[in-house]
C-alpha positions as CSV (number, residue, x, y, z in Angstrom):
1,M,-21.7,-2.1,-13.6
2,P,-18.2,-1.7,-14.8
3,T,-17.5,-0.8,-18.4
4,R,-17.0,-4.6,-19.5
5,V,-18.2,-7.8,-17.5
6,L,-17.9,-11.5,-18.6
7,D,-21.6,-12.9,-19.2
8,I,-20.9,-16.1,-17.8
9,G,-24.4,-17.6,-19.0
10,D,-24.9,-21.0,-18.0
11,S,-23.4,-24.4,-18.4
12,A,-25.5,-24.7,-22.4
13,T,-24.1,-21.2,-23.2
14,P,-20.4,-20.1,-23.6
15,P,-19.4,-16.8,-21.7
16,R,-18.5,-13.4,-23.8
17,I,-17.6,-9.8,-22.9
18,F,-20.7,-7.8,-22.5
19,V,-20.3,-4.3,-23.1
20,T,-22.5,-2.8,-20.2
21,H,-23.3,1.1,-21.5
22,G,-23.7,2.1,-17.8
23,R,-26.3,-0.9,-17.3
24,M,-27.1,-1.5,-13.6
25,G,-26.8,-5.2,-12.0
26,E,-25.2,-7.8,-9.7
27,Y,-21.6,-8.7,-10.6
28,A,-18.7,-10.6,-8.9
29,T,-15.2,-10.0,-9.2
30,L,-12.2,-12.3,-9.0
31,S,-8.8,-11.5,-7.4
32,Y,-6.0,-13.9,-8.7
33,C,-2.2,-13.9,-9.1
34,W,-1.2,-13.4,-12.8
35,G,2.2,-15.2,-12.4
36,K,5.5,-14.5,-13.6
37,D,5.7,-16.4,-16.9
38,Y,2.1,-17.6,-17.8
39,Q,1.0,-15.6,-20.8
40,Q,-2.9,-15.6,-19.9
41,P,-5.6,-14.8,-22.0
42,I,-6.2,-11.2,-22.3
43,T,-8.6,-8.8,-23.9
44,T,-7.3,-6.1,-26.4
45,T,-8.5,-3.7,-29.0
46,L,-8.1,-6.3,-31.6
47,N,-10.1,-9.6,-30.0
48,L,-12.8,-7.4,-28.3
49,E,-15.5,-7.6,-30.7
50,H,-14.9,-11.2,-31.2
51,R,-14.8,-11.8,-27.5
52,R,-18.0,-10.1,-27.5
53,T,-19.5,-12.8,-29.4
54,T,-18.1,-15.7,-27.3
55,L,-15.5,-17.0,-25.4
56,Y,-14.9,-20.4,-25.1
57,L,-14.6,-21.8,-21.9
58,T,-12.1,-24.3,-22.9
59,S,-9.7,-21.2,-24.0
60,L,-9.5,-19.8,-20.4
61,P,-7.2,-21.0,-17.6
62,P,-8.6,-23.1,-14.8
63,V,-8.6,-20.5,-12.6
64,F,-11.2,-18.2,-14.7
65,Q,-13.0,-21.8,-15.6
66,D,-13.3,-22.7,-11.8
67,A,-14.5,-18.8,-10.8
68,I,-17.2,-19.3,-13.4
69,K,-18.4,-22.3,-12.1
70,I,-18.2,-20.6,-8.7
71,V,-20.3,-17.7,-9.7
72,R,-22.9,-19.8,-11.7
73,R,-23.7,-21.9,-8.5
74,L,-24.0,-18.4,-6.8
75,G,-26.7,-17.5,-8.8
76,Y,-24.9,-14.5,-10.6
77,R,-24.6,-14.0,-14.1
78,Y,-21.7,-11.3,-14.8
79,L,-18.0,-11.5,-13.4
80,W,-15.3,-9.1,-13.8
81,I,-12.0,-10.2,-14.7
82,D,-9.1,-7.2,-15.0
83,S,-7.2,-9.2,-18.0
84,L,-10.5,-10.1,-19.6
85,C,-12.6,-6.5,-19.2
86,I,-9.8,-4.3,-19.3
87,L,-8.3,-3.5,-22.9
88,Q,-4.7,-4.6,-22.2
89,N,-2.9,-2.9,-24.9
90,S,-4.6,0.6,-24.5
91,V,-2.8,3.2,-22.7
92,D,-6.3,5.2,-22.4
93,D,-8.6,2.5,-21.7
94,W,-6.3,1.0,-18.5
95,N,-6.4,4.5,-17.4
96,A,-9.5,4.9,-17.5
97,E,-10.8,1.8,-16.0
98,L,-7.8,2.2,-12.9
99,V,-9.8,5.2,-12.0
100,K,-12.9,3.5,-11.6
101,M,-11.6,0.2,-9.9
102,Q,-12.3,1.1,-6.6
103,Q,-16.0,1.4,-7.4
104,Y,-15.9,-1.8,-9.0
105,Y,-14.9,-3.7,-6.0
106,I,-17.4,-1.4,-3.6
107,G,-19.9,-2.1,-6.1
108,S,-19.6,-5.7,-6.3
109,S,-21.4,-8.2,-5.0
110,L,-19.1,-10.6,-4.2
111,N,-15.4,-10.9,-4.5
112,I,-13.8,-14.4,-5.3
113,I,-10.3,-14.9,-3.7
114,A,-8.0,-17.6,-5.4
115,A,-5.9,-17.3,-2.8
116,A,-4.0,-20.6,-2.9
117,A,-3.6,-20.9,-6.8
118,E,0.3,-19.2,-8.1
119,D,-0.9,-18.2,-11.5
120,P,-4.2,-18.8,-13.8
121,T,-3.0,-22.3,-14.4
122,C,-3.7,-23.7,-10.9
123,G,-7.3,-24.2,-10.4
124,I,-9.2,-22.7,-7.3
125,F,-10.0,-26.3,-6.2
126,D,-7.2,-28.3,-7.3
127,S,-5.1,-26.0,-5.1
128,A,-7.0,-27.2,-1.9
129,D,-5.5,-29.7,0.6
130,L,-7.9,-32.7,0.0
131,L,-7.0,-35.0,3.3
132,R,-8.3,-33.2,6.0
133,D,-8.8,-35.8,9.2
134,G,-8.2,-35.5,12.8
135,V,-10.0,-33.2,15.1
136,R,-9.1,-29.7,15.4
137,Y,-9.6,-28.0,18.9
138,A,-12.1,-24.5,18.7
139,N,-10.0,-21.8,19.2
140,S,-10.9,-18.7,17.7
141,H,-7.3,-17.1,17.8
142,W,-5.5,-20.6,16.1
143,A,-8.2,-20.8,13.5
144,R,-7.0,-17.5,11.8
145,F,-3.8,-18.5,11.3
146,I,-4.5,-22.1,9.3
147,Q,-4.7,-20.2,6.1
148,G,-1.6,-22.3,4.4
149,Q,-0.3,-20.8,1.4
150,N,-1.9,-17.6,0.3
151,F,-0.4,-16.3,-3.0
152,V,-2.9,-13.6,-3.6
153,Q,-1.6,-11.9,-0.5
154,T,2.1,-11.8,-1.5
155,R,1.1,-9.2,-4.6
156,A,0.5,-6.0,-3.9
157,W,-2.7,-4.9,-6.5
158,T,-4.6,-7.7,-4.3
159,L,-4.8,-5.7,-0.8
160,Q,-7.4,-3.3,-2.0
161,E,-9.4,-6.4,-3.5
162,E,-9.0,-7.7,-0.2
163,I,-10.5,-5.2,1.6
164,L,-12.8,-3.4,-0.7
165,P,-15.5,-5.3,-1.8
166,P,-18.4,-6.3,0.9
167,R,-18.3,-9.9,0.6
168,S,-15.6,-11.8,0.0
169,I,-14.6,-15.8,-0.3
170,L,-11.2,-16.5,0.3
171,Y,-10.3,-20.0,-1.3
172,T,-7.0,-21.3,0.4
173,N,-5.4,-24.6,0.9
174,G,-6.2,-25.0,3.6
175,G,-10.1,-24.3,3.8
176,I,-12.6,-21.3,2.6
177,Y,-12.9,-18.2,4.3
178,W,-16.1,-15.8,4.4
179,L,-15.3,-12.3,4.9
180,C,-17.8,-9.3,5.0
181,N,-17.6,-5.8,6.6
182,H,-19.0,-6.7,10.0
183,E,-17.9,-10.7,10.3
184,S,-15.5,-13.1,9.0
185,F,-15.8,-17.2,9.5
186,T,-13.5,-19.8,8.3
187,E,-14.9,-23.4,7.0
188,T,-12.8,-25.4,9.6
189,S,-14.2,-23.4,12.7
190,P,-17.6,-21.6,11.3
191,A,-18.8,-21.3,14.3
192,L,-16.0,-19.1,15.6
193,P,-16.0,-15.4,14.0
194,L,-12.4,-14.2,13.4
195,T,-13.0,-10.8,15.1
196,K,-12.1,-12.2,18.5
197,G,-8.4,-12.3,18.1
198,R,-5.5,-10.1,16.8
199,C,-4.3,-10.7,13.3
200,L,-3.8,-7.0,11.7
201,H,-2.0,-8.5,8.4
202,S,-4.2,-10.7,7.0
203,A,-7.2,-10.1,5.1
204,S,-10.4,-10.4,7.2
205,H,-8.4,-7.8,10.0
206,N,-7.2,-5.5,7.0
207,K,-10.9,-5.4,6.0
208,L,-12.3,-5.0,9.6
209,L,-9.9,-2.0,10.2
210,F,-11.0,-0.1,7.0
211,N,-14.7,-0.3,7.9
212,L,-15.6,1.4,10.8
213,A,-18.7,-1.0,11.9
214,V,-16.2,-3.3,14.0
215,R,-14.4,-1.9,17.1
216,W,-13.0,-5.0,18.7
217,D,-10.4,-4.0,20.1
218,K,-10.0,-0.7,22.4
219,Q,-6.8,0.7,21.1
220,Y,-8.2,0.6,17.6
221,Q,-11.4,2.1,18.8
222,R,-9.5,5.2,19.8
223,A,-7.6,5.1,16.3
224,L,-10.6,5.0,14.2
225,P,-13.3,8.0,14.3
226,K,-16.6,7.0,14.3
227,Q,-17.6,9.7,11.9
228,K,-16.0,11.1,8.9
229,D,-15.2,14.4,10.3
230,E,-14.2,13.4,13.9
231,D,-10.3,13.7,14.7
232,N,-9.3,12.3,11.3
233,E,-5.6,12.7,12.4
234,R,-6.1,9.3,14.7
235,F,-7.4,7.6,11.3
236,F,-4.1,8.3,9.4
237,Y,-2.8,5.4,12.2
238,W,-4.6,2.9,9.7
239,W,-3.2,4.1,6.7
240,Y,0.1,4.0,8.0
241,E,-0.2,0.3,9.3
242,I,-1.8,-0.9,5.8
243,L,0.7,0.7,3.8
244,N,3.5,-1.0,5.9
245,E,1.9,-4.3,4.4
246,Y,1.2,-3.0,0.9
247,V,5.2,-2.3,0.5
248,E,5.9,-5.9,1.5
249,R,4.0,-7.4,-1.3
250,E,5.2,-7.7,-5.1
251,L,4.7,-5.4,-7.8
252,S,5.5,-7.0,-11.6
253,F,5.9,-3.2,-12.9
254,D,7.5,-0.6,-10.4
255,R,5.2,2.3,-12.1
256,D,2.3,0.5,-10.6
257,R,3.3,1.3,-7.2
258,L,1.1,4.0,-6.7
259,P,-1.9,2.7,-9.0
260,G,-1.8,-0.7,-6.8
261,I,-3.1,1.2,-4.1
262,A,-4.9,3.7,-5.4
263,G,-8.5,2.5,-4.9
264,L,-7.8,2.1,-1.6
265,A,-6.7,5.8,-1.3
266,K,-9.7,7.1,-3.0
267,E,-11.9,5.5,-0.4
268,F,-9.8,6.5,2.5
269,A,-9.8,10.2,1.0
270,R,-13.8,10.1,0.7
271,R,-14.4,9.1,4.3
272,T,-11.5,11.5,5.9
273,N,-12.1,14.1,3.1
274,A,-8.1,14.4,2.9
275,Q,-5.8,15.1,0.3
276,Y,-3.6,12.8,-1.5
277,L,-0.6,14.0,-2.5
278,C,2.3,11.2,-4.2
279,G,1.1,8.7,-2.0
280,L,1.0,11.3,1.5
281,W,-1.7,13.0,2.9
282,R,-2.0,16.9,3.0
283,E,-3.4,16.7,6.8
284,S,-0.5,14.3,8.0
285,F,1.7,15.6,5.5
286,I,5.0,15.9,8.0
287,T,4.1,12.5,9.7
288,G,3.5,10.9,6.3
289,L,7.7,12.3,5.6
290,C,8.7,9.9,8.6
291,W,9.3,7.0,6.5
292,N,12.3,4.6,6.0
293,G,13.4,1.1,5.7
294,N,14.5,-1.7,6.7
295,G,16.9,-4.2,4.6
296,V,18.7,-3.7,1.4
297,R,17.1,-1.0,-0.7
298,N,17.9,1.4,-3.9
299,K,15.9,4.0,-5.9
300,S,14.2,2.7,-8.8
301,S,15.7,3.3,-12.1
302,E,12.7,4.9,-13.5
303,Y,10.9,8.0,-12.3
304,L,7.9,7.0,-9.6
305,G,7.7,10.5,-8.0
306,P,9.2,12.8,-5.7
307,T,12.0,11.6,-3.5
308,W,9.9,12.8,-0.2
309,S,7.6,9.7,-1.3
310,W,7.4,6.2,-0.2
311,A,6.6,5.2,-3.7
312,T,10.3,6.0,-5.1
313,V,12.1,3.4,-2.9
314,D,12.6,0.1,-4.9
315,P,13.7,-2.8,-2.2
316,M,16.9,-5.0,-4.0
317,N,15.9,-7.8,-1.5
318,K,12.2,-7.6,-1.4
319,D,12.6,-10.3,1.1
320,G,14.3,-8.1,4.0
321,F,12.4,-5.3,3.3
322,R,9.9,-3.4,5.4
323,L,8.9,0.5,5.4
324,C,8.6,1.9,8.7
325,Y,7.0,4.8,9.9
326,I,7.3,6.1,13.4
327,R,5.7,3.8,16.2
328,H,2.2,4.3,17.6
329,L,1.3,7.1,15.6
330,D,-2.1,7.1,17.1
331,E,-1.1,8.0,20.6
332,T,2.2,10.1,19.6
333,S,1.8,13.8,18.9
334,F,4.3,17.1,18.3
335,L,6.0,17.9,21.6
336,D,7.5,21.3,20.7
337,P,5.1,22.6,17.8
338,D,7.4,25.4,17.6
339,N,10.5,23.3,16.5
340,T,8.3,21.3,14.0
341,A,8.4,21.7,10.2
342,E,5.5,22.8,8.5
343,F,3.8,22.5,4.9
344,V,4.4,25.9,3.0
345,D,2.8,25.0,-0.7
346,I,2.9,21.9,-3.2
347,H,3.1,21.4,-7.1
348,V,2.2,18.1,-8.2
349,V,1.6,16.8,-11.5
350,N,-0.2,13.3,-12.5
351,E,-0.6,11.1,-15.4
352,A,-4.1,11.5,-16.7
353,Q,-5.0,14.3,-14.3
354,D,-5.6,11.4,-11.8
355,P,-4.3,12.5,-8.3
356,Y,-4.0,8.7,-7.0
357,G,-2.3,7.5,-10.2
358,R,1.4,8.0,-11.9
359,V,3.3,11.1,-11.2
360,K,5.3,13.2,-13.8
361,E,6.6,15.8,-11.5
362,G,6.1,16.5,-7.5
363,V,7.8,19.2,-5.5
364,V,6.8,20.6,-1.7
365,I,8.2,23.8,-0.1
366,L,8.4,23.1,3.6
367,E,9.6,25.4,6.3
368,G,11.4,24.1,9.4
369,P,14.6,24.2,11.7
370,S,17.6,23.2,10.0
371,R,21.1,22.4,10.5
372,K,24.4,21.6,8.0
373,L,25.2,18.0,8.1
374,N,29.0,17.7,9.1
375,T,30.3,14.0,8.4
376,L,33.5,14.5,10.0
377,S,32.0,16.0,13.1
378,D,28.9,14.8,13.5
379,P,28.6,11.8,15.8
380,F,26.4,9.8,13.6
381,Y,26.4,6.5,11.8
382,V,24.7,5.1,8.7
383,D,22.3,2.1,9.5
384,S,21.0,-0.8,8.1
385,F,24.9,-1.7,6.7
386,Q,26.1,-4.9,7.9
387,G,28.6,-4.3,11.0
388,T,27.8,-1.0,11.9
389,R,26.5,-0.2,14.9
390,G,25.7,2.8,16.8
391,S,25.2,4.0,20.5
392,S,22.5,6.0,21.9
393,D,24.4,9.4,21.9
394,Q,24.7,8.8,18.0
395,I,22.8,10.4,15.0
396,R,21.0,7.2,13.4
397,C,20.7,8.4,9.8
398,T,19.0,5.6,7.4
399,L,19.6,6.0,3.8
400,D,16.8,5.7,1.0
401,D,19.3,4.8,-1.5
402,Q,22.2,2.3,-0.8
403,S,23.6,1.9,-3.9
404,G,27.4,2.4,-3.9
405,Y,27.8,3.3,-0.5
406,S,29.2,0.7,2.1
407,A,29.7,1.0,5.9
408,D,32.9,3.1,5.7
409,S,31.8,5.4,3.3
410,S,32.6,8.5,5.2
411,G,32.0,11.0,2.5
412,F,28.8,9.7,1.6
413,A,26.6,12.5,1.5
414,H,27.3,16.2,0.0
415,P,29.3,18.8,1.6
416,D,26.0,21.0,1.5
417,S,23.6,18.6,2.8
418,I,21.1,19.3,5.5
419,Y,19.1,18.1,8.4
420,L,15.4,19.4,8.2
421,R,14.0,18.6,11.4
422,L,10.4,17.1,11.2
423,G,9.6,17.1,15.0
424,R,9.8,15.6,18.3
425,W,7.7,12.6,19.2
426,R,7.2,11.0,22.2
427,S,8.5,7.6,22.7
428,I,6.3,4.3,22.8
429,F,7.8,3.6,26.4
430,E,7.3,5.8,29.0
431,D,10.7,5.3,30.3
432,E,12.7,6.3,27.1
433,P,13.4,9.7,25.8
434,H,11.5,11.4,23.2
435,E,12.4,10.6,19.3
436,I,13.5,13.3,17.2
437,F,13.3,12.7,13.3
438,A,15.0,15.0,10.5
439,L,14.8,14.7,6.7
440,L,18.6,14.4,5.3
441,L,18.7,16.6,2.3
442,E,21.0,17.1,-0.4
443,P,20.9,19.9,-2.8
444,T,20.4,19.6,-6.4
445,G,22.5,22.8,-7.7
446,K,19.5,24.2,-9.3
447,R,16.6,26.3,-8.7
448,N,13.1,25.3,-9.1
449,V,11.0,26.3,-11.9
450,H,8.0,26.5,-9.9
451,F,9.8,27.6,-6.6
452,S,12.9,29.7,-7.7
453,E,13.2,31.7,-4.5
454,Y,14.2,28.8,-2.4
455,I,16.8,26.3,-2.4
456,E,16.4,22.9,-4.2
457,Y,17.1,19.8,-2.5
458,R,16.0,16.1,-2.7
459,R,15.6,13.5,-0.1
460,V,18.5,11.1,0.7
461,G,17.2,9.7,3.8
462,L,16.1,9.9,7.5
463,A,17.9,10.7,10.7
464,E,16.7,10.3,14.3
465,F,18.4,12.4,16.8
466,P,19.1,11.5,20.3
467,P,17.7,14.1,22.7
468,N,20.8,15.5,24.0
469,D,21.3,19.3,24.1
470,E,24.5,19.3,22.5
471,L,22.7,18.2,19.2
472,T,19.2,19.5,19.4
473,E,20.8,23.3,19.6
474,G,21.9,25.3,16.5
475,W,19.0,24.7,14.0
476,I,18.1,27.5,12.0
477,K,14.2,27.9,10.6
478,Q,14.4,28.0,6.7
479,K,12.1,27.4,3.5
480,V,13.1,24.3,1.5
481,T,12.1,23.2,-1.7
482,I,12.1,19.3,-2.2
483,I,11.7,17.4,-5.5
């Protein structure tokens, strides 16, 4: 069991915090929204001893009270709630519990998801639509779109909470969903499993994609390996899909961007034997660099990691932002490996020595074809600015940080900036030419203390080249350091 759990007792006994000291046993977990303004009750080093004796049910918000009622009725004695079971004023305890969180959800018997509760003041049952009349047509494709409001699935932290537990009950205002690693059903159509249709971005199908027991679509059967060591490169397709959804969700603190997906990353690493590096994977590193964003965005004001990591980009308008990896990664390949960037070396320092947590420093050496960027002669355009349009024979540059730039910023780049060619991929459409991607790098003017023999750069964007001869010539292979 987790380090601490809520011993919920029975209706005649008030709950209390129970320190397990490594004891084994069954327990449930709760996924919910903390809310933006509500100051919920938390456990700290100051009140832990008192709460180990008693924790009055009436002092808890409605979503906690309802979760306790559900767990009691189902016959469980222990419930894990993050705000009550992690010491919220202790950085050491928070870091220690974060490392274990993956196992907490995987090891739980059941996860209660308060999907329709906007914050803890909203009860799990109060948020349900009580009026349900009429006859619904029994169709599995239709059934998956009736979830209604789902506040939990707007929060970044809860994505791994939806996927990792072996079974979950999802309480929405449109009904109840039952999810496990093999099947998922809805209250409105209990005879129809949700595994028949297509809906990648939902709790049920994210869960089924991650767990290899269900292969209901030939496309994803090709993408997911049947064994841990079988063609792992295809398995990274799932990671990019799930990451695209993760970055659309909200975080209260930018510094939680990597910790918020750490549990999924650990489980992914366990299944693939891959090495995690600041949000990317060593075994798919070059492909992992091929990210950009749609919508207005800028770099976070605090250090979140190296510039080559997606975790450093802060969407200014979250509703208009979407992280995008190159399309159909499960079926693409480098068409000219001799002209593809290669991973050479890396130096990463993580907080609390946790490779899945926050990053203090990250620098990588890549070797690949490069060419100087010329803002005056290169036929390029900067994407994502209102009013800008490019043609098929122009270089499309997507900037990671748009603050301070406008559509007519012709001199946005450092005079010694370069393109570092990542590779040439097959287009998803047979009648379209191949796609060439390159990092847009800007020199820092310094030499890195770890790799001083190479010029140090920072990533400022991603460029997509049209496949015409004039723009694909003149590349010179070199090694670069990117912070």
